[in-house]
A tleap script that builds the chain and sets N, CA, C and O, in Angstrom:
source leaprc.protein.ff14SB
mol = sequence {
  NMET ARG PHE VAL GLN ALA GLU ASN ASP LEU
  PHE ALA GLY SER VAL LEU LYS ASN ILE PHE
  PHE ASP ARG THR PRO SER LYS ALA GLU LEU
  THR ALA CYS ALA LYS LEU LEU LYS SER GLU
  THR LEU GLU ALA ALA ASP ALA SER LYS LEU
  SER THR GLY GLU LYS ARG ARG VAL LEU LEU
  LEU ARG GLY LEU MET SER ASN SER HIE THR
  LEU ILE PHE ASP GLU PRO THR ALA ASN LEU
  ASP ALA ASN THR SER ALA VAL PHE TRP ASN
  MET LEU PHE ASP TRP PHE ASN GLN GLY GLN
  ARG THR MET ILE VAL VAL SER HIE THR ILE
  ASP ASP ALA SER LEU ASN ARG PHE ASP THR
  GLN LEU ASN PHE ASN ALA LEU ILE LYS CSER
}
set mol.1.N position { 139.433 -22.799 -78.704 }
set mol.1.CA position { 139.304 -24.159 -79.222 }
set mol.1.C position { 138.476 -24.052 -80.592 }
set mol.1.O position { 137.565 -23.241 -80.759 }
set mol.2.N position { 138.897 -24.942 -81.513 }
set mol.2.CA position { 138.189 -24.970 -82.694 }
set mol.2.C position { 137.849 -26.411 -83.021 }
set mol.2.O position { 138.732 -27.267 -82.973 }
set mol.3.N position { 136.560 -26.718 -83.361 }
set mol.3.CA position { 136.073 -27.957 -83.715 }
set mol.3.C position { 135.761 -27.958 -85.314 }
set mol.3.O position { 135.012 -27.128 -85.828 }
set mol.4.N position { 136.396 -28.942 -86.008 }
set mol.4.CA position { 136.131 -29.072 -87.389 }
set mol.4.C position { 135.288 -30.300 -87.608 }
set mol.4.O position { 135.884 -31.377 -87.607 }
set mol.5.N position { 134.021 -30.292 -87.789 }
set mol.5.CA position { 133.222 -31.429 -87.943 }
set mol.5.C position { 133.385 -32.211 -89.240 }
set mol.5.O position { 134.016 -31.726 -90.179 }
set mol.6.N position { 132.827 -33.408 -89.301 }
set mol.6.CA position { 132.945 -34.145 -90.486 }
set mol.6.C position { 132.042 -33.676 -91.579 }
set mol.6.O position { 132.385 -33.879 -92.744 }
set mol.7.N position { 130.897 -33.057 -91.306 }
set mol.7.CA position { 130.014 -32.520 -92.322 }
set mol.7.C position { 130.685 -31.350 -92.960 }
set mol.7.O position { 131.432 -30.611 -92.319 }
set mol.8.N position { 130.409 -31.180 -94.260 }
set mol.8.CA position { 131.016 -30.172 -95.067 }
set mol.8.C position { 130.099 -28.933 -95.199 }
set mol.8.O position { 129.898 -28.441 -96.310 }
set mol.9.N position { 129.497 -28.384 -93.989 }
set mol.9.CA position { 128.670 -27.356 -94.002 }
set mol.9.C position { 129.399 -25.968 -94.008 }
set mol.9.O position { 130.104 -25.596 -93.070 }
set mol.10.N position { 129.177 -25.245 -95.120 }
set mol.10.CA position { 129.812 -23.968 -95.070 }
set mol.10.C position { 128.820 -22.841 -95.025 }
set mol.10.O position { 127.629 -23.032 -95.270 }
set mol.11.N position { 129.338 -21.610 -94.697 }
set mol.11.CA position { 128.468 -20.456 -94.591 }
set mol.11.C position { 128.178 -19.850 -95.912 }
set mol.11.O position { 129.029 -20.017 -96.786 }
set mol.12.N position { 127.046 -19.133 -96.212 }
set mol.12.CA position { 126.870 -18.438 -97.359 }
set mol.12.C position { 127.966 -17.351 -97.473 }
set mol.12.O position { 128.342 -16.653 -96.532 }
set mol.13.N position { 128.433 -17.292 -98.745 }
set mol.13.CA position { 129.481 -16.341 -99.005 }
set mol.13.C position { 130.675 -16.903 -99.654 }
set mol.13.O position { 130.665 -18.026 -100.158 }
set mol.14.N position { 131.745 -16.099 -99.645 }
set mol.14.CA position { 132.989 -16.533 -100.328 }
set mol.14.C position { 133.709 -17.506 -99.593 }
set mol.14.O position { 133.464 -17.746 -98.411 }
set mol.15.N position { 134.690 -18.139 -100.328 }
set mol.15.CA position { 135.665 -19.121 -99.666 }
set mol.15.C position { 136.382 -18.468 -98.560 }
set mol.15.O position { 136.410 -18.944 -97.425 }
set mol.16.N position { 137.021 -17.258 -98.937 }
set mol.16.CA position { 137.844 -16.566 -97.952 }
set mol.16.C position { 137.048 -16.221 -96.706 }
set mol.16.O position { 137.552 -16.331 -95.588 }
set mol.17.N position { 135.767 -15.792 -96.905 }
set mol.17.CA position { 135.003 -15.480 -95.612 }
set mol.17.C position { 134.754 -16.755 -94.835 }
set mol.17.O position { 134.711 -16.695 -93.606 }
set mol.18.N position { 134.586 -17.918 -95.476 }
set mol.18.CA position { 134.420 -19.143 -94.879 }
set mol.18.C position { 135.633 -19.592 -94.023 }
set mol.18.O position { 135.478 -20.245 -92.991 }
set mol.19.N position { 136.825 -19.224 -94.484 }
set mol.19.CA position { 138.114 -19.504 -93.773 }
set mol.19.C position { 138.407 -18.501 -92.695 }
set mol.19.O position { 138.737 -18.861 -91.565 }
set mol.20.N position { 138.290 -17.281 -93.033 }
set mol.20.CA position { 138.789 -16.222 -92.244 }
set mol.20.C position { 137.747 -15.379 -91.446 }
set mol.20.O position { 138.041 -14.554 -90.580 }
set mol.21.N position { 136.477 -15.705 -91.862 }
set mol.21.CA position { 135.448 -14.759 -91.341 }
set mol.21.C position { 135.633 -13.481 -91.765 }
set mol.21.O position { 135.773 -13.260 -92.968 }
set mol.22.N position { 135.659 -12.485 -90.852 }
set mol.22.CA position { 135.845 -11.072 -91.229 }
set mol.22.C position { 137.191 -10.514 -91.198 }
set mol.22.O position { 137.423 -9.330 -91.444 }
set mol.23.N position { 138.112 -11.412 -90.882 }
set mol.23.CA position { 139.540 -11.084 -90.665 }
set mol.23.C position { 140.174 -11.072 -92.018 }
set mol.23.O position { 139.824 -11.884 -92.875 }
set mol.24.N position { 141.146 -10.126 -92.245 }
set mol.24.CA position { 141.871 -10.098 -93.522 }
set mol.24.C position { 143.096 -10.918 -93.422 }
set mol.24.O position { 143.966 -10.628 -92.600 }
set mol.25.N position { 143.209 -11.944 -94.229 }
set mol.25.CA position { 144.292 -12.835 -94.124 }
set mol.25.C position { 145.562 -12.227 -94.602 }
set mol.25.O position { 145.584 -11.442 -95.551 }
set mol.26.N position { 146.673 -12.611 -93.907 }
set mol.26.CA position { 148.020 -12.205 -94.227 }
set mol.26.C position { 148.563 -12.896 -95.545 }
set mol.26.O position { 148.012 -13.916 -95.957 }
set mol.27.N position { 149.518 -12.404 -96.127 }
set mol.27.CA position { 150.114 -13.036 -97.341 }
set mol.27.C position { 150.552 -14.410 -97.093 }
set mol.27.O position { 150.351 -15.273 -97.947 }
set mol.28.N position { 151.195 -14.702 -95.877 }
set mol.28.CA position { 151.648 -15.940 -95.451 }
set mol.28.C position { 150.514 -16.970 -95.370 }
set mol.28.O position { 150.616 -18.104 -95.838 }
set mol.29.N position { 149.360 -16.470 -94.706 }
set mol.29.CA position { 148.235 -17.293 -94.633 }
set mol.29.C position { 147.588 -17.714 -95.927 }
set mol.29.O position { 147.110 -18.842 -96.047 }
set mol.30.N position { 147.567 -16.801 -96.920 }
set mol.30.CA position { 147.157 -17.105 -98.252 }
set mol.30.C position { 148.096 -18.101 -99.007 }
set mol.30.O position { 147.640 -18.959 -99.763 }
set mol.31.N position { 149.327 -17.955 -98.780 }
set mol.31.CA position { 150.244 -18.884 -99.282 }
set mol.31.C position { 150.074 -20.270 -98.662 }
set mol.31.O position { 150.157 -21.277 -99.365 }
set mol.32.N position { 149.853 -20.325 -97.431 }
set mol.32.CA position { 149.547 -21.579 -96.801 }
set mol.32.C position { 148.173 -22.220 -97.328 }
set mol.32.O position { 148.111 -23.433 -97.528 }
set mol.33.N position { 147.226 -21.495 -97.517 }
set mol.33.CA position { 145.923 -21.899 -98.026 }
set mol.33.C position { 146.052 -22.508 -99.351 }
set mol.33.O position { 145.360 -23.472 -99.678 }
set mol.34.N position { 146.987 -21.928 -100.181 }
set mol.34.CA position { 147.274 -22.398 -101.609 }
set mol.34.C position { 147.745 -23.741 -101.609 }
set mol.34.O position { 147.631 -24.396 -102.645 }
set mol.35.N position { 148.298 -24.282 -100.518 }
set mol.35.CA position { 148.798 -25.650 -100.418 }
set mol.35.C position { 147.612 -26.682 -100.539 }
set mol.35.O position { 147.796 -27.828 -100.949 }
set mol.36.N position { 146.401 -26.202 -100.157 }
set mol.36.CA position { 145.265 -27.136 -100.177 }
set mol.36.C position { 144.144 -26.643 -101.201 }
set mol.36.O position { 143.304 -27.444 -101.613 }
set mol.37.N position { 144.150 -25.396 -101.576 }
set mol.37.CA position { 143.151 -24.964 -102.609 }
set mol.37.C position { 143.827 -24.119 -103.629 }
set mol.37.O position { 144.762 -23.362 -103.367 }
set mol.38.N position { 143.294 -24.290 -104.828 }
set mol.38.CA position { 143.848 -23.575 -106.048 }
set mol.38.C position { 143.393 -22.114 -105.767 }
set mol.38.O position { 142.408 -21.846 -105.079 }
set mol.39.N position { 144.240 -21.147 -106.391 }
set mol.39.CA position { 143.985 -19.716 -106.155 }
set mol.39.C position { 142.573 -19.293 -106.662 }
set mol.39.O position { 141.933 -18.430 -106.061 }
set mol.40.N position { 142.089 -19.929 -107.801 }
set mol.40.CA position { 140.710 -19.550 -108.316 }
set mol.40.C position { 139.613 -20.147 -107.387 }
set mol.40.O position { 138.506 -19.609 -107.346 }
set mol.41.N position { 139.897 -21.253 -106.637 }
set mol.41.CA position { 138.990 -21.711 -105.624 }
set mol.41.C position { 139.059 -20.765 -104.412 }
set mol.41.O position { 138.001 -20.420 -103.886 }
set mol.42.N position { 140.158 -20.353 -103.968 }
set mol.42.CA position { 140.271 -19.411 -102.889 }
set mol.42.C position { 139.603 -18.155 -103.163 }
set mol.42.O position { 139.106 -17.553 -102.211 }
set mol.43.N position { 139.519 -17.649 -104.396 }
set mol.43.CA position { 138.935 -16.443 -104.651 }
set mol.43.C position { 137.437 -16.529 -104.991 }
set mol.43.O position { 136.774 -15.512 -105.191 }
set mol.44.N position { 136.910 -17.798 -105.053 }
set mol.44.CA position { 135.510 -18.034 -105.365 }
set mol.44.C position { 134.568 -17.229 -104.465 }
set mol.44.O position { 134.735 -17.127 -103.250 }
set mol.45.N position { 133.508 -16.633 -105.190 }
set mol.45.CA position { 132.634 -15.776 -104.462 }
set mol.45.C position { 131.474 -16.539 -103.735 }
set mol.45.O position { 130.839 -16.060 -102.796 }
set mol.46.N position { 131.261 -17.835 -104.298 }
set mol.46.CA position { 130.216 -18.490 -103.731 }
set mol.46.C position { 130.658 -20.006 -103.267 }
set mol.46.O position { 130.665 -20.903 -104.109 }
set mol.47.N position { 131.004 -20.250 -101.978 }
set mol.47.CA position { 131.481 -21.461 -101.504 }
set mol.47.C position { 130.506 -22.579 -101.657 }
set mol.47.O position { 130.943 -23.730 -101.653 }
set mol.48.N position { 129.204 -22.350 -101.794 }
set mol.48.CA position { 128.259 -23.378 -101.903 }
set mol.48.C position { 128.380 -24.159 -103.207 }
set mol.48.O position { 127.805 -25.240 -103.338 }
set mol.49.N position { 129.115 -23.626 -104.161 }
set mol.49.CA position { 129.344 -24.344 -105.525 }
set mol.49.C position { 130.439 -25.162 -105.570 }
set mol.49.O position { 130.606 -25.825 -106.593 }
set mol.50.N position { 131.332 -25.262 -104.535 }
set mol.50.CA position { 132.484 -26.127 -104.465 }
set mol.50.C position { 132.131 -27.571 -104.427 }
set mol.50.O position { 131.032 -27.965 -104.037 }
set mol.51.N position { 133.054 -28.327 -104.826 }
set mol.51.CA position { 132.937 -29.751 -104.812 }
set mol.51.C position { 133.020 -30.283 -103.398 }
set mol.51.O position { 133.443 -29.533 -102.518 }
set mol.52.N position { 132.652 -31.518 -103.112 }
set mol.52.CA position { 132.683 -32.082 -101.746 }
set mol.52.C position { 134.131 -31.909 -101.236 }
set mol.52.O position { 134.366 -31.397 -100.142 }
set mol.53.N position { 135.029 -32.327 -102.019 }
set mol.53.CA position { 136.517 -32.297 -101.450 }
set mol.53.C position { 136.945 -30.835 -101.219 }
set mol.53.O position { 137.660 -30.547 -100.259 }
set mol.54.N position { 136.491 -29.876 -102.130 }
set mol.54.CA position { 136.985 -28.591 -101.919 }
set mol.54.C position { 136.339 -28.016 -100.636 }
set mol.54.O position { 137.000 -27.312 -99.872 }
set mol.55.N position { 135.064 -28.317 -100.409 }
set mol.55.CA position { 134.391 -27.892 -99.181 }
set mol.55.C position { 135.152 -28.367 -97.960 }
set mol.55.O position { 135.375 -27.645 -96.988 }
set mol.56.N position { 135.555 -29.691 -98.077 }
set mol.56.CA position { 136.382 -30.246 -96.911 }
set mol.56.C position { 137.605 -29.534 -96.590 }
set mol.56.O position { 137.919 -29.293 -95.424 }
set mol.57.N position { 138.387 -29.149 -97.713 }
set mol.57.CA position { 139.581 -28.447 -97.602 }
set mol.57.C position { 139.358 -27.077 -97.050 }
set mol.57.O position { 140.194 -26.582 -96.292 }
set mol.58.N position { 138.220 -26.411 -97.409 }
set mol.58.CA position { 137.885 -25.176 -96.776 }
set mol.58.C position { 137.710 -25.281 -95.311 }
set mol.58.O position { 138.229 -24.438 -94.580 }
set mol.59.N position { 136.999 -26.279 -94.826 }
set mol.59.CA position { 136.841 -26.501 -93.368 }
set mol.59.C position { 138.110 -26.752 -92.779 }
set mol.59.O position { 138.362 -26.152 -91.734 }
set mol.60.N position { 138.992 -27.562 -93.275 }
set mol.60.CA position { 140.300 -27.894 -92.682 }
set mol.60.C position { 141.038 -26.469 -92.527 }
set mol.60.O position { 141.526 -26.132 -91.448 }
set mol.61.N position { 141.084 -25.706 -93.603 }
set mol.61.CA position { 141.846 -24.440 -93.548 }
set mol.61.C position { 141.154 -23.547 -92.465 }
set mol.61.O position { 141.868 -22.804 -91.793 }
set mol.62.N position { 139.832 -23.578 -92.264 }
set mol.62.CA position { 139.194 -22.655 -91.276 }
set mol.62.C position { 139.847 -23.078 -89.947 }
set mol.62.O position { 140.192 -22.207 -89.149 }
set mol.63.N position { 140.017 -24.300 -89.697 }
set mol.63.CA position { 140.663 -24.760 -88.297 }
set mol.63.C position { 142.053 -24.285 -88.378 }
set mol.63.O position { 142.460 -23.526 -87.499 }
set mol.64.N position { 142.807 -24.644 -89.319 }
set mol.64.CA position { 144.265 -24.358 -89.373 }
set mol.64.C position { 144.601 -22.850 -89.363 }
set mol.64.O position { 145.649 -22.442 -88.863 }
set mol.65.N position { 143.723 -22.067 -89.904 }
set mol.65.CA position { 143.899 -20.630 -90.004 }
set mol.65.C position { 143.412 -19.839 -88.661 }
set mol.65.O position { 143.736 -18.680 -88.402 }
set mol.66.N position { 142.692 -20.553 -87.962 }
set mol.66.CA position { 142.134 -19.919 -86.676 }
set mol.66.C position { 143.313 -19.587 -85.839 }
set mol.66.O position { 144.442 -20.011 -86.087 }
set mol.67.N position { 143.007 -18.788 -84.805 }
set mol.67.CA position { 144.059 -18.393 -83.880 }
set mol.67.C position { 144.004 -19.212 -82.650 }
set mol.67.O position { 144.499 -18.804 -81.598 }
set mol.68.N position { 143.367 -20.450 -82.765 }
set mol.68.CA position { 143.175 -21.229 -81.616 }
set mol.68.C position { 144.376 -22.171 -81.368 }
set mol.68.O position { 145.063 -22.632 -82.279 }
set mol.69.N position { 144.566 -22.414 -80.052 }
set mol.69.CA position { 145.721 -23.235 -79.628 }
set mol.69.C position { 145.140 -24.699 -79.476 }
set mol.69.O position { 145.971 -25.558 -79.182 }
set mol.70.N position { 143.871 -25.085 -79.631 }
set mol.70.CA position { 143.363 -26.346 -79.595 }
set mol.70.C position { 142.416 -26.635 -80.841 }
set mol.70.O position { 141.453 -25.922 -81.123 }
set mol.71.N position { 142.775 -27.679 -81.499 }
set mol.71.CA position { 142.005 -28.098 -82.593 }
set mol.71.C position { 141.510 -29.450 -82.482 }
set mol.71.O position { 142.266 -30.358 -82.134 }
set mol.72.N position { 140.255 -29.654 -82.762 }
set mol.72.CA position { 139.541 -31.013 -82.738 }
set mol.72.C position { 139.021 -31.288 -84.203 }
set mol.72.O position { 138.175 -30.570 -84.737 }
set mol.73.N position { 139.590 -32.379 -84.805 }
set mol.73.CA position { 139.030 -32.749 -86.068 }
set mol.73.C position { 138.324 -33.975 -86.137 }
set mol.73.O position { 138.858 -34.971 -85.650 }
set mol.74.N position { 137.099 -34.066 -86.717 }
set mol.74.CA position { 136.412 -35.286 -86.904 }
set mol.74.C position { 136.508 -35.679 -88.292 }
set mol.74.O position { 136.039 -34.911 -89.131 }
set mol.75.N position { 137.060 -36.789 -88.667 }
set mol.75.CA position { 137.367 -37.387 -89.981 }
set mol.75.C position { 137.917 -36.248 -90.841 }
set mol.75.O position { 137.216 -35.859 -91.775 }
set mol.76.N position { 139.062 -35.697 -90.625 }
set mol.76.CA position { 139.506 -34.598 -91.349 }
set mol.76.C position { 139.793 -34.940 -92.846 }
set mol.76.O position { 139.561 -34.075 -93.690 }
set mol.77.N position { 140.276 -36.132 -93.209 }
set mol.77.CA position { 140.615 -36.565 -94.537 }
set mol.77.C position { 139.561 -37.157 -95.302 }
set mol.77.O position { 139.863 -37.592 -96.413 }
set mol.78.N position { 138.332 -37.254 -94.893 }
set mol.78.CA position { 137.230 -37.819 -95.617 }
set mol.78.C position { 137.052 -37.058 -96.844 }
set mol.78.O position { 137.038 -35.828 -96.805 }
set mol.79.N position { 136.901 -37.768 -98.038 }
set mol.79.CA position { 136.601 -37.248 -99.281 }
set mol.79.C position { 137.921 -36.534 -99.896 }
set mol.79.O position { 137.821 -35.727 -100.820 }
set mol.80.N position { 139.071 -36.861 -99.361 }
set mol.80.CA position { 140.320 -36.267 -99.896 }
set mol.80.C position { 141.157 -37.419 -100.470 }
set mol.80.O position { 141.068 -38.564 -100.026 }
set mol.81.N position { 141.951 -37.080 -101.447 }
set mol.81.CA position { 142.783 -38.134 -102.103 }
set mol.81.C position { 144.010 -38.255 -101.183 }
set mol.81.O position { 144.195 -37.496 -100.232 }
set mol.82.N position { 144.860 -39.286 -101.538 }
set mol.82.CA position { 146.030 -39.507 -100.718 }
set mol.82.C position { 147.004 -38.292 -100.691 }
set mol.82.O position { 147.500 -37.909 -99.632 }
set mol.83.N position { 147.254 -37.719 -101.845 }
set mol.83.CA position { 148.179 -36.563 -101.881 }
set mol.83.C position { 147.738 -35.497 -101.098 }
set mol.83.O position { 148.550 -34.956 -100.347 }
set mol.84.N position { 146.417 -35.050 -101.159 }
set mol.84.CA position { 145.795 -33.915 -100.448 }
set mol.84.C position { 145.844 -34.279 -98.977 }
set mol.84.O position { 146.222 -33.430 -98.170 }
set mol.85.N position { 145.493 -35.466 -98.588 }
set mol.85.CA position { 145.588 -35.980 -97.239 }
set mol.85.C position { 146.907 -35.677 -96.587 }
set mol.85.O position { 147.003 -35.116 -95.495 }
set mol.86.N position { 147.965 -36.101 -97.354 }
set mol.86.CA position { 149.435 -35.840 -96.944 }
set mol.86.C position { 149.677 -34.438 -96.733 }
set mol.86.O position { 150.292 -34.039 -95.745 }
set mol.87.N position { 149.209 -33.656 -97.639 }
set mol.87.CA position { 149.515 -32.128 -97.531 }
set mol.87.C position { 148.828 -31.630 -96.206 }
set mol.87.O position { 149.436 -30.864 -95.458 }
set mol.88.N position { 147.632 -32.043 -95.937 }
set mol.88.CA position { 146.813 -31.589 -94.728 }
set mol.88.C position { 147.648 -32.037 -93.489 }
set mol.88.O position { 147.929 -31.246 -92.588 }
set mol.89.N position { 148.066 -33.472 -93.488 }
set mol.89.CA position { 148.767 -33.906 -92.185 }
set mol.89.C position { 150.075 -33.104 -91.881 }
set mol.89.O position { 150.431 -32.837 -90.734 }
set mol.90.N position { 150.765 -32.741 -93.019 }
set mol.90.CA position { 151.963 -31.982 -92.876 }
set mol.90.C position { 151.669 -30.594 -92.274 }
set mol.90.O position { 152.329 -30.091 -91.365 }
set mol.91.N position { 150.571 -30.011 -92.899 }
set mol.91.CA position { 150.191 -28.648 -92.386 }
set mol.91.C position { 149.851 -28.710 -90.863 }
set mol.91.O position { 150.336 -27.926 -90.047 }
set mol.92.N position { 149.001 -29.683 -90.561 }
set mol.92.CA position { 148.527 -29.860 -89.214 }
set mol.92.C position { 149.801 -30.020 -88.219 }
set mol.92.O position { 149.874 -29.352 -87.188 }
set mol.93.N position { 150.736 -30.891 -88.576 }
set mol.93.CA position { 151.849 -31.095 -87.682 }
set mol.93.C position { 152.759 -29.930 -87.740 }
set mol.93.O position { 153.478 -29.735 -86.760 }
set mol.94.N position { 152.827 -29.137 -88.742 }
set mol.94.CA position { 153.514 -27.888 -88.754 }
set mol.94.C position { 152.940 -26.877 -87.786 }
set mol.94.O position { 153.668 -26.207 -87.053 }
set mol.95.N position { 151.582 -26.778 -87.798 }
set mol.95.CA position { 150.838 -25.938 -86.937 }
set mol.95.C position { 151.066 -26.429 -85.398 }
set mol.95.O position { 151.233 -25.620 -84.485 }
set mol.96.N position { 151.057 -27.690 -85.231 }
set mol.96.CA position { 151.222 -28.330 -83.824 }
set mol.96.C position { 152.645 -28.003 -83.317 }
set mol.96.O position { 152.805 -27.678 -82.141 }
set mol.97.N position { 153.670 -28.082 -84.171 }
set mol.97.CA position { 154.999 -27.846 -83.683 }
set mol.97.C position { 155.369 -26.406 -83.421 }
set mol.97.O position { 156.512 -26.101 -83.080 }
set mol.98.N position { 154.429 -25.545 -83.576 }
set mol.98.CA position { 154.602 -24.144 -83.304 }
set mol.98.C position { 154.767 -23.945 -81.665 }
set mol.98.O position { 155.235 -22.943 -81.124 }
set mol.99.N position { 154.326 -25.009 -81.073 }
set mol.99.CA position { 154.426 -24.999 -79.586 }
set mol.99.C position { 153.131 -24.584 -78.892 }
set mol.99.O position { 152.352 -23.772 -79.390 }
set mol.100.N position { 152.940 -25.200 -77.691 }
set mol.100.CA position { 151.803 -24.809 -76.878 }
set mol.100.C position { 150.496 -25.208 -77.622 }
set mol.100.O position { 149.530 -24.459 -77.476 }
set mol.101.N position { 150.385 -26.162 -78.298 }
set mol.101.CA position { 149.349 -26.582 -79.106 }
set mol.101.C position { 148.748 -27.930 -78.818 }
set mol.101.O position { 149.498 -28.860 -78.522 }
set mol.102.N position { 147.430 -28.103 -78.886 }
set mol.102.CA position { 146.877 -29.425 -78.674 }
set mol.102.C position { 145.974 -29.700 -79.756 }
set mol.102.O position { 145.164 -28.862 -80.152 }
set mol.103.N position { 146.097 -30.918 -80.273 }
set mol.103.CA position { 145.102 -31.504 -81.367 }
set mol.103.C position { 144.560 -32.809 -80.992 }
set mol.103.O position { 145.193 -33.689 -80.408 }
set mol.104.N position { 143.238 -32.875 -81.403 }
set mol.104.CA position { 142.532 -34.220 -81.154 }
set mol.104.C position { 141.993 -34.522 -82.543 }
set mol.104.O position { 141.287 -33.704 -83.132 }
set mol.105.N position { 142.338 -35.740 -83.086 }
set mol.105.CA position { 141.858 -36.198 -84.330 }
set mol.105.C position { 141.102 -37.475 -84.129 }
set mol.105.O position { 141.576 -38.331 -83.382 }
set mol.106.N position { 139.903 -37.677 -84.773 }
set mol.106.CA position { 139.144 -38.854 -84.909 }
set mol.106.C position { 139.158 -39.144 -86.417 }
set mol.106.O position { 138.722 -38.401 -87.297 }
set mol.107.N position { 139.780 -40.453 -86.583 }
set mol.107.CA position { 139.831 -40.753 -87.980 }
set mol.107.C position { 139.847 -42.175 -88.190 }
set mol.107.O position { 140.523 -42.860 -87.423 }
set mol.108.N position { 139.138 -42.770 -89.210 }
set mol.108.CA position { 139.165 -44.102 -89.739 }
set mol.108.C position { 140.153 -44.303 -90.741 }
set mol.108.O position { 140.593 -45.435 -90.947 }
set mol.109.N position { 140.557 -43.278 -91.407 }
set mol.109.CA position { 141.619 -43.501 -92.444 }
set mol.109.C position { 142.833 -42.497 -92.393 }
set mol.109.O position { 142.788 -41.329 -92.779 }
set mol.110.N position { 143.905 -43.129 -91.865 }
set mol.110.CA position { 145.091 -42.321 -91.725 }
set mol.110.C position { 146.323 -43.193 -92.042 }
set mol.110.O position { 146.365 -44.340 -91.597 }
set mol.111.N position { 147.209 -42.756 -92.704 }
set mol.111.CA position { 148.305 -43.501 -93.151 }
set mol.111.C position { 149.212 -43.750 -91.926 }
set mol.111.O position { 149.155 -43.044 -90.920 }
set mol.112.N position { 150.066 -44.814 -92.074 }
set mol.112.CA position { 150.943 -45.204 -90.799 }
set mol.112.C position { 151.835 -44.068 -90.516 }
set mol.112.O position { 151.992 -43.697 -89.353 }
set mol.113.N position { 152.480 -43.444 -91.579 }
set mol.113.CA position { 153.535 -42.390 -91.270 }
set mol.113.C position { 152.830 -41.184 -90.580 }
set mol.113.O position { 153.466 -40.572 -89.722 }
set mol.114.N position { 151.679 -40.834 -90.863 }
set mol.114.CA position { 150.971 -39.686 -90.131 }
set mol.114.C position { 150.570 -40.224 -88.675 }
set mol.114.O position { 150.753 -39.593 -87.634 }
set mol.115.N position { 150.050 -41.370 -88.767 }
set mol.115.CA position { 149.602 -41.950 -87.452 }
set mol.115.C position { 150.696 -41.954 -86.389 }
set mol.115.O position { 150.467 -41.602 -85.231 }
set mol.116.N position { 151.840 -42.345 -86.798 }
set mol.116.CA position { 153.043 -42.549 -85.957 }
set mol.116.C position { 153.540 -41.132 -85.457 }
set mol.116.O position { 154.345 -41.093 -84.528 }
set mol.117.N position { 153.148 -40.132 -85.963 }
set mol.117.CA position { 153.554 -38.680 -85.565 }
set mol.117.C position { 152.796 -38.208 -84.246 }
set mol.117.O position { 153.238 -37.268 -83.585 }
set mol.118.N position { 151.713 -38.849 -83.911 }
set mol.118.CA position { 150.809 -38.510 -82.820 }
set mol.118.C position { 151.475 -38.950 -81.521 }
set mol.118.O position { 152.090 -40.016 -81.520 }
set mol.119.N position { 151.401 -38.230 -80.446 }
set mol.119.CA position { 151.998 -38.592 -79.136 }
set mol.119.C position { 151.187 -39.850 -78.561 }
set mol.119.O position { 151.788 -40.781 -78.025 }
set mol.120.N position { 149.928 -39.833 -78.684 }
set mol.120.CA position { 149.067 -40.791 -78.181 }
set mol.120.C position { 148.039 -41.200 -79.158 }
set mol.120.O position { 147.430 -40.349 -79.806 }
set mol.121.N position { 147.797 -42.590 -79.306 }
set mol.121.CA position { 146.791 -43.094 -80.177 }
set mol.121.C position { 145.887 -43.955 -79.425 }
set mol.121.O position { 146.297 -44.794 -78.623 }
set mol.122.N position { 144.573 -43.734 -79.699 }
set mol.122.CA position { 143.561 -44.703 -79.079 }
set mol.122.C position { 142.936 -45.476 -80.225 }
set mol.122.O position { 142.722 -44.947 -81.315 }
set mol.123.N position { 142.657 -46.708 -79.959 }
set mol.123.CA position { 141.938 -47.566 -80.932 }
set mol.123.C position { 140.701 -47.976 -80.163 }
set mol.123.O position { 140.651 -49.065 -79.592 }
set mol.124.N position { 139.715 -47.122 -80.145 }
set mol.124.CA position { 138.357 -47.481 -79.564 }
set mol.124.C position { 138.606 -47.725 -78.130 }
set mol.124.O position { 138.704 -46.761 -77.371 }
set mol.125.N position { 138.715 -48.918 -77.702 }
set mol.125.CA position { 138.764 -49.316 -76.312 }
set mol.125.C position { 140.273 -49.635 -75.862 }
set mol.125.O position { 140.538 -49.870 -74.683 }
set mol.126.N position { 141.196 -49.628 -76.826 }
set mol.126.CA position { 142.515 -50.088 -76.362 }
set mol.126.C position { 143.537 -49.000 -76.635 }
set mol.126.O position { 143.561 -48.440 -77.731 }
set mol.127.N position { 144.423 -48.674 -75.614 }
set mol.127.CA position { 145.496 -47.724 -75.851 }
set mol.127.C position { 146.568 -48.428 -76.645 }
set mol.127.O position { 147.056 -49.475 -76.221 }
set mol.128.N position { 146.951 -47.886 -77.786 }
set mol.128.CA position { 147.921 -48.503 -78.649 }
set mol.128.C position { 149.283 -47.926 -78.327 }
set mol.128.O position { 150.203 -48.714 -78.108 }
set mol.129.N position { 149.497 -46.598 -78.279 }
set mol.129.CA position { 150.758 -46.116 -77.941 }
set mol.129.C position { 150.588 -44.828 -77.179 }
set mol.129.O position { 149.741 -43.979 -77.457 }
set mol.130.N position { 151.483 -44.748 -76.171 }
set mol.130.CA position { 151.520 -43.601 -75.257 }
set mol.130.C position { 152.898 -42.982 -75.104 }
set mol.130.O position { 153.060 -42.012 -74.364 }
savepdb mol mol.pdb
quit
């Protein structure tokens, strides 16, 4: 299980180390990462110098690139523009559709098209759709 928190706390070191830890990413994984981060950002040696939005995308990629079958996201699209948010949601549902996967997302900001892709939606105390 992988939990991606709302805070943009990264480890000291490179962007790739923050996403993959000590694992060497495949070419396909790097191509997928390039959907959310520019290549020069992916190759950055010091993740602490990234913007807030870039740090957010690194954390999202850390979750998506993990080998976990369960992902929990807290406010995944905070500090992201609408286009980047749409890219993330598409990547998340692509991950989910690989089968035998579970995701839990807590979000105050999600577009209707993405929201309607979830099997179950909760609105604090009320079940909206099941």
